[in-house]
N, C-alpha and C positions, 0 to 999 in steps of 0.2 A: 342714779339710774342702777334699778337691781333687772339681773339676769335668773334666768331657771337653766338648769341642765336634766336634760334628758335621756338615759343613758336606755339604748335597743340594741340589745346585744353586743357587738362589735362597736356600734354608732355611739358617737353622742353627740349633741345638737345643745348648742346656747340659744337659747327663746331671751330675747333684748323686751322683755315687759313696757316699755313704754312705745318704741314701734307697734308691738302690740296692738295696743289700745289706740293709738294713732290711727290704726288700721280699721279697728273696727269703731273709731267715731266715723271714717270717713265713710266706711261702707251706709251707716246708719245717716249720713248726712245724704250719701247719692240716694238711697232708697227712699228716704223722703222725697226727694226733688222730683223723683219720677212718680211717684204717690200723686203729689201737686199737679205734675205737666199731665197725665194721664186725666185726671179728673176734668181740668181746665180744657182739654181737646175734646173729651168727650160731652163736656156741655156745650161747646163751641158746636159738635155735630148734631145733637138734639137739635139747639136753636135752626141751623138752616135746614133741618129736615120740615120745620112746622110751619118756615118763610112758604114753601112750597104746596 
């Protein structure tokens, strides 16, 4: 596990790179999931309007 230190004036932050990578992966998966749900929902709405 690797970490980074960020020094900002008197504040020091320790960044866990493994955790940061996991958060990025989760965000990408969530965005892809939302994108798929949106496109499916949009297709269903279009089908319903055509039936009327």
